[in-house]
N, CA, C and O atoms as CSV, one atom per row, in Angstrom:
chain,resi,resn,atom,element,x,y,z
A,1,UNK,N,N,0.847,-1.174,0.000
A,1,UNK,CA,C,0.000,0.000,0.000
A,1,UNK,C,C,0.894,1.240,0.000
A,1,UNK,O,O,1.917,1.268,0.685
A,2,UNK,N,N,0.514,2.259,-0.761
A,2,UNK,CA,C,1.361,3.428,-0.961
A,2,UNK,C,C,1.119,4.538,0.051
A,2,UNK,O,O,1.673,5.628,-0.094
A,3,UNK,N,N,0.307,4.290,1.068
A,3,UNK,CA,C,-0.006,5.327,2.051
A,3,UNK,C,C,1.236,5.617,2.887
A,3,UNK,O,O,1.900,4.699,3.369
A,4,UNK,N,N,1.543,6.899,3.052
A,4,UNK,CA,C,2.693,7.262,3.871
A,4,UNK,C,C,2.225,7.768,5.236
A,4,UNK,O,O,1.034,7.992,5.452
A,5,UNK,N,N,3.164,7.942,6.135
A,5,UNK,CA,C,2.829,8.407,7.479
A,5,UNK,C,C,2.225,9.804,7.481
A,5,UNK,O,O,1.520,10.166,8.422
A,6,UNK,N,N,2.487,10.590,6.449
A,6,UNK,CA,C,1.933,11.938,6.359
A,6,UNK,C,C,0.418,11.934,6.368
A,6,UNK,O,O,-0.203,12.847,6.912
A,7,UNK,N,N,-0.186,10.912,5.770
A,7,UNK,CA,C,-1.649,10.824,5.761
A,7,UNK,C,C,-2.177,10.645,7.179
A,7,UNK,O,O,-3.175,11.259,7.554
A,8,UNK,N,N,-1.518,9.815,7.956
A,8,UNK,CA,C,-1.969,9.598,9.331
A,8,UNK,C,C,-1.721,10.828,10.199
A,8,UNK,O,O,-2.539,11.158,11.058
A,9,UNK,N,N,-0.605,11.500,9.980
A,9,UNK,CA,C,-0.349,12.750,10.721
A,9,UNK,C,C,-1.392,13.806,10.352
A,9,UNK,O,O,-1.866,14.545,11.214
A,10,UNK,N,N,-1.740,13.869,9.083
A,10,UNK,CA,C,-2.750,14.842,8.644
A,10,UNK,C,C,-4.100,14.536,9.281
A,10,UNK,O,O,-4.815,15.450,9.691
A,11,UNK,N,N,-4.449,13.264,9.364
A,11,UNK,CA,C,-5.737,12.871,9.924
A,11,UNK,C,C,-5.794,13.020,11.441
A,11,UNK,O,O,-6.877,12.973,12.025
A,12,UNK,N,N,-4.655,13.196,12.075
A,12,UNK,CA,C,-4.625,13.326,13.536
A,12,UNK,C,C,-5.225,14.648,14.013
A,12,UNK,O,O,-5.611,14.766,15.176
A,13,UNK,N,N,-5.305,15.626,13.142
A,13,UNK,CA,C,-5.800,16.950,13.541
A,13,UNK,C,C,-7.306,17.059,13.294
A,13,UNK,O,O,-7.772,16.766,12.193
A,14,UNK,N,N,-8.074,17.479,14.311
A,14,UNK,CA,C,-9.536,17.564,14.146
A,14,UNK,C,C,-9.988,18.575,13.094
A,14,UNK,O,O,-11.013,18.368,12.445
A,15,UNK,N,N,-9.242,19.663,12.916
A,15,UNK,CA,C,-9.615,20.641,11.889
A,15,UNK,C,C,-9.475,20.035,10.504
A,15,UNK,O,O,-10.330,20.245,9.643
A,16,UNK,N,N,-8.411,19.287,10.284
A,16,UNK,CA,C,-8.216,18.662,8.978
A,16,UNK,C,C,-9.269,17.583,8.722
A,16,UNK,O,O,-9.724,17.420,7.590
A,17,UNK,N,N,-9.654,16.851,9.754
A,17,UNK,CA,C,-10.732,15.864,9.581
A,17,UNK,C,C,-12.043,16.572,9.243
A,17,UNK,O,O,-12.835,16.071,8.445
A,18,UNK,N,N,-12.267,17.723,9.844
A,18,UNK,CA,C,-13.490,18.481,9.547
A,18,UNK,C,C,-13.472,18.999,8.105
A,18,UNK,O,O,-14.503,19.009,7.432
A,19,UNK,N,N,-12.308,19.423,7.641
A,19,UNK,CA,C,-12.183,19.848,6.236
A,19,UNK,C,C,-12.532,18.685,5.313
A,19,UNK,O,O,-13.247,18.869,4.328
A,20,UNK,N,N,-12.039,17.501,5.621
A,20,UNK,CA,C,-12.361,16.332,4.798
A,20,UNK,C,C,-13.857,16.032,4.815
A,20,UNK,O,O,-14.423,15.654,3.789
A,21,UNK,N,N,-14.499,16.198,5.966
A,21,UNK,CA,C,-15.956,15.992,6.030
A,21,UNK,C,C,-16.683,17.000,5.143
A,21,UNK,O,O,-17.651,16.647,4.469
A,22,UNK,N,N,-16.224,18.252,5.138
A,22,UNK,CA,C,-16.833,19.260,4.262
A,22,UNK,C,C,-16.692,18.864,2.799
A,22,UNK,O,O,-17.636,18.976,2.017
A,23,UNK,N,N,-15.512,18.404,2.445
A,23,UNK,CA,C,-15.236,18.064,1.054
A,23,UNK,C,C,-15.882,16.752,0.633
A,23,UNK,O,O,-16.058,16.498,-0.558
A,24,UNK,N,N,-16.232,15.931,1.592
A,24,UNK,CA,C,-16.883,14.659,1.270
A,24,UNK,C,C,-18.222,14.904,0.574
A,24,UNK,O,O,-18.632,14.126,-0.287
A,25,UNK,N,N,-18.893,15.982,0.949
A,25,UNK,CA,C,-20.194,16.304,0.354
A,25,UNK,C,C,-20.051,16.845,-1.064
A,25,UNK,O,O,-20.816,16.479,-1.956
A,26,UNK,N,N,-19.058,17.726,-1.267
A,26,UNK,CA,C,-18.858,18.318,-2.601
A,26,UNK,C,C,-17.551,19.102,-2.617
A,26,UNK,O,O,-16.972,19.411,-1.575
A,27,UNK,N,N,-17.108,19.413,-3.831
A,27,UNK,CA,C,-15.935,20.280,-3.997
A,27,UNK,C,C,-16.239,21.637,-3.387
A,27,UNK,O,O,-17.388,22.078,-3.366
A,28,UNK,N,N,-15.204,22.293,-2.893
A,28,UNK,CA,C,-15.377,23.634,-2.335
A,28,UNK,C,C,-14.158,24.484,-2.662
A,28,UNK,O,O,-13.045,23.981,-2.815
A,29,UNK,N,N,-14.401,25.776,-2.765
A,29,UNK,CA,C,-13.281,26.696,-2.944
A,29,UNK,C,C,-12.607,26.889,-1.595
A,29,UNK,O,O,-13.168,26.554,-0.552
A,30,UNK,N,N,-11.411,27.427,-1.629
A,30,UNK,CA,C,-10.700,27.684,-0.377
A,30,UNK,C,C,-11.473,28.677,0.488
A,30,UNK,O,O,-11.455,28.571,1.714
A,31,UNK,N,N,-12.144,29.630,-0.131
A,31,UNK,CA,C,-12.952,30.590,0.619
A,31,UNK,C,C,-14.129,29.934,1.314
A,31,UNK,O,O,-14.444,30.266,2.457
A,32,UNK,N,N,-14.784,28.998,0.624
A,32,UNK,CA,C,-15.892,28.276,1.238
A,32,UNK,C,C,-15.414,27.448,2.429
A,32,UNK,O,O,-16.094,27.355,3.451
A,33,UNK,N,N,-14.251,26.859,2.283
A,33,UNK,CA,C,-13.696,26.073,3.386
A,33,UNK,C,C,-13.374,26.991,4.557
A,33,UNK,O,O,-13.735,26.700,5.697
A,34,UNK,N,N,-12.703,28.088,4.280
A,34,UNK,CA,C,-12.314,29.028,5.343
A,34,UNK,C,C,-13.537,29.592,6.060
A,34,UNK,O,O,-13.505,29.794,7.274
A,35,UNK,N,N,-14.615,29.846,5.318
A,35,UNK,CA,C,-15.835,30.393,5.915
A,35,UNK,C,C,-16.473,29.450,6.933
A,35,UNK,O,O,-17.237,29.891,7.791
A,36,UNK,N,N,-16.166,28.169,6.843
A,36,UNK,CA,C,-16.751,27.185,7.754
A,36,UNK,C,C,-16.027,27.136,9.107
A,36,UNK,O,O,-16.435,26.396,10.003
A,37,UNK,N,N,-14.953,27.925,9.254
A,37,UNK,CA,C,-14.134,27.881,10.466
A,37,UNK,C,C,-13.975,29.272,11.066
A,37,UNK,O,O,-14.093,30.282,10.373
A,38,UNK,N,N,-13.707,29.304,12.356
A,38,UNK,CA,C,-13.408,30.561,13.036
A,38,UNK,C,C,-11.927,30.920,12.922
A,38,UNK,O,O,-11.522,32.020,13.298
A,39,UNK,N,N,-11.133,30.006,12.410
A,39,UNK,CA,C,-9.684,30.223,12.285
A,39,UNK,C,C,-9.374,31.254,11.206
A,39,UNK,O,O,-10.205,31.543,10.345
A,40,UNK,N,N,-8.175,31.797,11.269
A,40,UNK,CA,C,-7.735,32.758,10.257
A,40,UNK,C,C,-7.480,32.045,8.928
A,40,UNK,O,O,-7.281,30.831,8.890
A,41,UNK,N,N,-7.490,32.821,7.841
A,41,UNK,CA,C,-7.230,32.252,6.523
A,41,UNK,C,C,-5.854,31.576,6.463
A,41,UNK,O,O,-5.763,30.473,5.923
A,42,UNK,N,N,-4.771,32.186,6.994
A,42,UNK,CA,C,-3.473,31.503,6.934
A,42,UNK,C,C,-3.483,30.142,7.651
A,42,UNK,O,O,-2.811,29.209,7.213
A,43,UNK,N,N,-4.232,30.031,8.734
A,43,UNK,CA,C,-4.309,28.757,9.456
A,43,UNK,C,C,-4.988,27.701,8.597
A,43,UNK,O,O,-4.507,26.572,8.505
A,44,UNK,N,N,-6.100,28.059,7.968
A,44,UNK,CA,C,-6.807,27.110,7.097
A,44,UNK,C,C,-5.936,26.766,5.894
A,44,UNK,O,O,-5.914,25.617,5.453
A,45,UNK,N,N,-5.236,27.729,5.373
A,45,UNK,CA,C,-4.338,27.488,4.241
A,45,UNK,C,C,-3.262,26.465,4.607
A,45,UNK,O,O,-2.934,25.593,3.802
A,46,UNK,N,N,-2.717,26.570,5.809
A,46,UNK,CA,C,-1.715,25.590,6.248
A,46,UNK,C,C,-2.332,24.195,6.373
A,46,UNK,O,O,-1.701,23.203,6.010
A,47,UNK,N,N,-3.557,24.118,6.884
A,47,UNK,CA,C,-4.228,22.820,6.982
A,47,UNK,C,C,-4.439,22.219,5.588
A,47,UNK,O,O,-4.237,21.022,5.386
A,48,UNK,N,N,-4.846,23.054,4.632
A,48,UNK,CA,C,-5.034,22.571,3.264
A,48,UNK,C,C,-3.708,22.079,2.679
A,48,UNK,O,O,-3.674,21.072,1.971
A,49,UNK,N,N,-2.636,22.779,2.973
A,49,UNK,CA,C,-1.318,22.373,2.469
A,49,UNK,C,C,-0.906,21.019,3.046
A,49,UNK,O,O,-0.340,20.189,2.334
A,50,UNK,N,N,-1.184,20.795,4.318
A,50,UNK,CA,C,-0.850,19.505,4.946
A,50,UNK,C,C,-1.671,18.385,4.309
A,50,UNK,O,O,-1.137,17.317,4.009
A,51,UNK,N,N,-2.950,18.621,4.104
A,51,UNK,CA,C,-3.805,17.617,3.474
A,51,UNK,C,C,-3.359,17.326,2.041
A,51,UNK,O,O,-3.375,16.173,1.609
A,52,UNK,N,N,-2.965,18.353,1.309
A,52,UNK,CA,C,-2.470,18.155,-0.068
A,52,UNK,C,C,-1.169,17.372,-0.068
A,52,UNK,O,O,-0.995,16.450,-0.865
A,53,UNK,N,N,-0.247,17.739,0.832
A,53,UNK,CA,C,1.044,17.050,0.896
A,53,UNK,C,C,0.863,15.573,1.238
A,53,UNK,O,O,1.640,14.728,0.795
A,54,UNK,N,N,-0.156,15.269,2.021
A,54,UNK,CA,C,-0.439,13.885,2.394
A,54,UNK,C,C,-1.193,13.139,1.293
A,54,UNK,O,O,-1.376,11.925,1.377
A,55,UNK,N,N,-1.629,13.865,0.260
A,55,UNK,CA,C,-2.350,13.245,-0.839
A,55,UNK,C,C,-3.825,13.019,-0.563
A,55,UNK,O,O,-4.500,12.342,-1.338
A,56,UNK,N,N,-4.337,13.576,0.531
A,56,UNK,CA,C,-5.729,13.351,0.906
A,56,UNK,C,C,-6.704,14.252,0.166
A,56,UNK,O,O,-7.885,13.923,0.061
A,57,UNK,N,N,-6.237,15.379,-0.348
A,57,UNK,CA,C,-7.079,16.253,-1.150
A,57,UNK,C,C,-6.329,16.652,-2.415
A,57,UNK,O,O,-5.101,16.584,-2.481
A,58,UNK,N,N,-7.086,17.062,-3.400
A,58,UNK,CA,C,-6.532,17.591,-4.647
A,58,UNK,C,C,-7.133,18.963,-4.872
A,58,UNK,O,O,-8.190,19.292,-4.333
A,59,UNK,N,N,-6.449,19.756,-5.674
A,59,UNK,CA,C,-6.987,21.075,-6.003
A,59,UNK,C,C,-6.965,21.261,-7.503
A,59,UNK,O,O,-6.139,20.689,-8.215
A,60,UNK,N,N,-7.903,22.084,-7.966
A,60,UNK,CA,C,-7.999,22.371,-9.392
A,60,UNK,C,C,-8.392,23.833,-9.558
A,60,UNK,O,O,-9.319,24.321,-8.912
A,61,UNK,N,N,-7.676,24.512,-10.428
A,61,UNK,CA,C,-7.995,25.918,-10.697
A,61,UNK,C,C,-9.197,25.982,-11.624
A,61,UNK,O,O,-9.240,25.323,-12.663
A,62,UNK,N,N,-10.172,26.790,-11.225
A,62,UNK,CA,C,-11.366,27.051,-12.036
A,62,UNK,C,C,-11.456,28.555,-12.188
A,62,UNK,O,O,-12.039,29.231,-11.341
A,63,UNK,N,N,-10.886,29.086,-13.257
A,63,UNK,CA,C,-10.846,30.533,-13.456
A,63,UNK,C,C,-9.985,31.169,-12.389
A,63,UNK,O,O,-8.807,30.838,-12.258
A,64,UNK,N,N,-10.561,32.078,-11.629
A,64,UNK,CA,C,-9.786,32.752,-10.580
A,64,UNK,C,C,-9.908,32.034,-9.234
A,64,UNK,O,O,-9.366,32.502,-8.233
A,65,UNK,N,N,-10.608,30.914,-9.207
A,65,UNK,CA,C,-10.798,30.165,-7.960
A,65,UNK,C,C,-9.996,28.874,-7.977
A,65,UNK,O,O,-9.649,28.350,-9.036
A,66,UNK,N,N,-9.713,28.380,-6.800
A,66,UNK,CA,C,-9.118,27.057,-6.648
A,66,UNK,C,C,-10.119,26.215,-5.883
A,66,UNK,O,O,-10.529,26.570,-4.778
A,67,UNK,N,N,-10.510,25.096,-6.475
A,67,UNK,CA,C,-11.438,24.181,-5.827
A,67,UNK,C,C,-10.671,22.994,-5.251
A,67,UNK,O,O,-9.721,22.489,-5.849
A,68,UNK,N,N,-11.111,22.570,-4.077
A,68,UNK,CA,C,-10.509,21.423,-3.404
A,68,UNK,C,C,-11.507,20.286,-3.378
A,68,UNK,O,O,-12.717,20.507,-3.320
A,69,UNK,N,N,-10.991,19.064,-3.420
A,69,UNK,CA,C,-11.831,17.878,-3.387
A,69,UNK,C,C,-11.054,16.764,-2.683
A,69,UNK,O,O,-9.825,16.793,-2.611
A,70,UNK,N,N,-11.789,15.797,-2.174
A,70,UNK,CA,C,-11.177,14.645,-1.526
A,70,UNK,C,C,-10.536,13.760,-2.584
A,70,UNK,O,O,-11.128,13.512,-3.635
A,71,UNK,N,N,-9.358,13.295,-2.312
A,71,UNK,CA,C,-8.706,12.311,-3.173
A,71,UNK,C,C,-9.122,10.943,-2.639
A,71,UNK,O,O,-8.467,10.380,-1.761
A,72,UNK,N,N,-10.212,10.420,-3.179
A,72,UNK,CA,C,-10.787,9.198,-2.624
A,72,UNK,C,C,-9.865,7.999,-2.760
A,72,UNK,O,O,-9.951,7.068,-1.959
A,73,UNK,N,N,-8.996,7.999,-3.743
A,73,UNK,CA,C,-8.075,6.879,-3.904
A,73,UNK,C,C,-7.186,6.741,-2.676
A,73,UNK,O,O,-7.069,5.652,-2.114
A,74,UNK,N,N,-6.563,7.828,-2.259
A,74,UNK,CA,C,-5.687,7.778,-1.093
A,74,UNK,C,C,-6.495,7.544,0.173
A,74,UNK,O,O,-6.084,6.769,1.036
A,75,UNK,N,N,-7.629,8.198,0.290
A,75,UNK,CA,C,-8.456,8.016,1.479
A,75,UNK,C,C,-8.911,6.570,1.613
A,75,UNK,O,O,-8.931,6.031,2.719
A,76,UNK,N,N,-9.273,5.939,0.516
A,76,UNK,CA,C,-9.666,4.528,0.565
A,76,UNK,C,C,-8.487,3.660,0.971
A,76,UNK,O,O,-8.669,2.692,1.710
A,77,UNK,N,N,-7.295,3.975,0.513
A,77,UNK,CA,C,-6.118,3.205,0.909
A,77,UNK,C,C,-5.885,3.307,2.411
A,77,UNK,O,O,-5.553,2.315,3.060
A,78,UNK,N,N,-6.058,4.507,2.962
A,78,UNK,CA,C,-5.898,4.702,4.408
A,78,UNK,C,C,-6.930,3.870,5.159
A,78,UNK,O,O,-6.602,3.182,6.125
A,79,UNK,N,N,-8.178,3.940,4.709
A,79,UNK,CA,C,-9.252,3.208,5.391
A,79,UNK,C,C,-9.028,1.697,5.281
A,79,UNK,O,O,-9.220,0.967,6.253
A,80,UNK,N,N,-8.628,1.236,4.115
A,80,UNK,CA,C,-8.362,-0.191,3.949
A,80,UNK,C,C,-7.213,-0.644,4.838
A,80,UNK,O,O,-7.255,-1.736,5.405
A,81,UNK,N,N,-6.193,0.188,4.961
A,81,UNK,CA,C,-5.070,-0.145,5.834
A,81,UNK,C,C,-5.533,-0.258,7.283
A,81,UNK,O,O,-5.115,-1.163,8.006
A,82,UNK,N,N,-6.397,0.665,7.703
A,82,UNK,CA,C,-6.943,0.606,9.062
A,82,UNK,C,C,-7.828,-0.618,9.246
A,82,UNK,O,O,-7.763,-1.285,10.278
A,83,UNK,N,N,-8.650,-0.913,8.252
A,83,UNK,CA,C,-9.529,-2.076,8.353
A,83,UNK,C,C,-8.747,-3.377,8.382
A,83,UNK,O,O,-9.183,-4.343,9.008
A,84,UNK,N,N,-7.600,-3.419,7.717
A,84,UNK,CA,C,-6.768,-4.621,7.750
A,84,UNK,C,C,-6.259,-4.917,9.155
A,84,UNK,O,O,-5.906,-6.055,9.467
A,85,UNK,N,N,-6.224,-3.890,10.002
A,85,UNK,CA,C,-5.773,-4.088,11.378
A,85,UNK,C,C,-6.876,-4.639,12.273
A,85,UNK,O,O,-6.617,-5.061,13.401
A,86,UNK,N,N,-8.127,-4.633,11.759
A,86,UNK,CA,C,-9.275,-5.128,12.522
A,86,UNK,C,C,-9.365,-6.638,12.322
A,86,UNK,O,O,-9.245,-7.119,11.196
A,87,UNK,N,N,-9.576,-7.393,13.406
A,87,UNK,CA,C,-9.682,-8.849,13.261
A,87,UNK,C,C,-10.790,-9.261,12.290
A,87,UNK,O,O,-11.792,-8.559,12.148
A,88,UNK,N,N,-10.608,-10.383,11.635
A,88,UNK,CA,C,-11.561,-10.871,10.636
A,88,UNK,C,C,-12.946,-11.151,11.196
A,88,UNK,O,O,-13.914,-11.174,10.436
A,89,UNK,N,N,-13.070,-11.363,12.487
A,89,UNK,CA,C,-14.385,-11.670,13.047
A,89,UNK,C,C,-15.354,-10.498,12.911
A,89,UNK,O,O,-16.551,-10.644,13.159
A,90,UNK,N,N,-14.837,-9.343,12.518
A,90,UNK,CA,C,-15.689,-8.171,12.340
A,90,UNK,C,C,-16.016,-7.945,10.867
A,90,UNK,O,O,-16.195,-6.807,10.433
A,91,UNK,N,N,-16.093,-9.021,10.112
A,91,UNK,CA,C,-16.290,-8.935,8.661
A,91,UNK,C,C,-17.521,-8.100,8.284
A,91,UNK,O,O,-17.451,-7.287,7.362
A,92,UNK,N,N,-18.633,-8.290,8.977
A,92,UNK,CA,C,-19.843,-7.543,8.626
A,92,UNK,C,C,-19.630,-6.050,8.835
A,92,UNK,O,O,-20.042,-5.240,8.005
A,93,UNK,N,N,-18.989,-5.683,9.941
A,93,UNK,CA,C,-18.688,-4.272,10.224
A,93,UNK,C,C,-17.797,-3.695,9.136
A,93,UNK,O,O,-18.039,-2.589,8.651
A,94,UNK,N,N,-16.764,-4.444,8.749
A,94,UNK,CA,C,-15.849,-3.993,7.705
A,94,UNK,C,C,-16.585,-3.813,6.389
A,94,UNK,O,O,-16.328,-2.846,5.671
A,95,UNK,N,N,-17.488,-4.715,6.059
A,95,UNK,CA,C,-18.243,-4.607,4.810
A,95,UNK,C,C,-19.133,-3.368,4.811
A,95,UNK,O,O,-19.244,-2.682,3.796
A,96,UNK,N,N,-19.759,-3.084,5.934
A,96,UNK,CA,C,-20.604,-1.894,6.025
A,96,UNK,C,C,-19.788,-0.630,5.810
A,96,UNK,O,O,-20.244,0.283,5.121
A,97,UNK,N,N,-18.609,-0.557,6.375
A,97,UNK,CA,C,-17.746,0.614,6.192
A,97,UNK,C,C,-17.317,0.724,4.732
A,97,UNK,O,O,-17.357,1.809,4.153
A,98,UNK,N,N,-16.916,-0.374,4.149
A,98,UNK,CA,C,-16.471,-0.349,2.753
A,98,UNK,C,C,-17.585,0.147,1.830
A,98,UNK,O,O,-17.319,0.894,0.889
A,99,UNK,N,N,-18.826,-0.260,2.089
A,99,UNK,CA,C,-19.943,0.199,1.254
A,99,UNK,C,C,-20.220,1.685,1.426
A,99,UNK,O,O,-20.745,2.323,0.513
A,100,UNK,N,N,-19.873,2.249,2.588
A,100,UNK,CA,C,-20.173,3.659,2.837
A,100,UNK,C,C,-19.119,4.608,2.274
A,100,UNK,O,O,-19.308,5.824,2.300
A,101,UNK,N,N,-18.018,4.070,1.767
A,101,UNK,CA,C,-16.961,4.911,1.213
A,101,UNK,C,C,-17.406,5.526,-0.103
A,101,UNK,O,O,-18.174,4.919,-0.850
A,102,UNK,N,N,-16.917,6.751,-0.393
A,102,UNK,CA,C,-17.244,7.346,-1.695
A,102,UNK,C,C,-16.617,6.540,-2.815
A,102,UNK,O,O,-15.563,5.928,-2.644
A,103,UNK,N,N,-17.260,6.545,-3.936
A,103,UNK,CA,C,-16.754,5.830,-5.095
A,103,UNK,C,C,-15.525,6.532,-5.641
A,103,UNK,O,O,-15.537,7.754,-5.784
A,104,UNK,N,N,-14.457,5.792,-5.951
A,104,UNK,CA,C,-13.266,6.418,-6.527
A,104,UNK,C,C,-13.532,7.087,-7.862
A,104,UNK,O,O,-12.722,7.900,-8.308
A,105,UNK,N,N,-14.633,6.771,-8.507
A,105,UNK,CA,C,-14.922,7.360,-9.821
A,105,UNK,C,C,-15.721,8.654,-9.702
A,105,UNK,O,O,-16.205,9.164,-10.712
A,106,UNK,N,N,-15.873,9.198,-8.493
A,106,UNK,CA,C,-16.686,10.404,-8.316
A,106,UNK,C,C,-16.130,11.593,-9.093
A,106,UNK,O,O,-16.891,12.475,-9.492
A,107,UNK,N,N,-14.837,11.634,-9.310
A,107,UNK,CA,C,-14.216,12.768,-9.978
A,107,UNK,C,C,-13.062,12.277,-10.823
A,107,UNK,O,O,-12.501,11.219,-10.539
A,108,UNK,N,N,-12.694,13.016,-11.852
A,108,UNK,CA,C,-11.559,12.582,-12.678
A,108,UNK,C,C,-10.228,12.655,-11.949
A,108,UNK,O,O,-9.216,12.228,-12.503
A,109,UNK,N,N,-10.188,13.179,-10.727
A,109,UNK,CA,C,-8.930,13.281,-9.984
A,109,UNK,C,C,-8.571,11.997,-9.295
A,109,UNK,O,O,-7.504,11.929,-8.685
A,110,UNK,N,N,-9.373,10.994,-9.352
A,110,UNK,CA,C,-9.106,9.774,-8.605
A,110,UNK,C,C,-8.601,8.700,-9.509
A,110,UNK,O,O,-8.320,7.592,-9.054
């Protein structure tokens, strides 16, 4: 599996997990993401940079805006790695989680 420790470090922060939850619903501009937090723009920008460096999100320029989206391929790898650590007796639980994951084909970035 190609997941690096940076993904786990990125996921350790509650603000970054909240950003991923926002992006799970739909793509958002950096301004839309920043508006969802009480933090300053530079703080949110640093969180976005950490998530990008970990491969958990991707960005795409749309005119004068930059849109961010979840990189479901990497996120699925992280989740699968975590699920592999769960004993096999929890097969039904693992299957339910796997079905709830976003489809990797949701966007051309995956």
